[in-house]
Steps between C-alpha positions, in 0.01 A plus 500: 500500500194428714339160479148476361245456776321165526162672458616653171629164376168341591310776318711453184450121522121531535483746209724312257508138619844484335796335669725789402314716754618266779871499412569787740414263788845351437652825631372397843659229714360149493333368722396829663309605189277194527370625834446849359289377207274274709228762547508588129354346186848384392496122541790271580436332164530834320831566675629157391393573141670840519825346623496252213427787260794697646743218419410533130464879493727689262649717772732273695455726803176316572660157453769601751233609748302179444806286569562699818146415612564132424823516700293646785267202498234569239353156416565387145362225280618310193409787269707752694781246536503459122521878456791514745680228303433692178655813654799298623569387142453844344814679388299823485450510878777601738722232648374595846134454400578173321678355805235615746226356278675166465559478875129556574388253232735231633390569858136449400585183302683354801210589730256302288759234414506535120 
């Protein structure tokens, strides 16, 4: 399956202004995608909102992709940390996703000395 081109993602985002249109960015590698979206109308803030949205999205595929981005260095905040902790406590999510989420939440908490 071919990945959706950045220009197409940008077009969908401009038309809809809905975070769901940005989820496909998670198919790309972080941080390379951040360089590729610089000349577009997709802001860093929108990407952060999309990642947070992905953690709550019904399809756990997007939560898995979001956690992979976080593991690759995507900066998180207290809100995203809370979502990671929520995933880690969820019996609905896979054990792998729960463990990865907990590890990233704890790493962030240690970094800011909570």
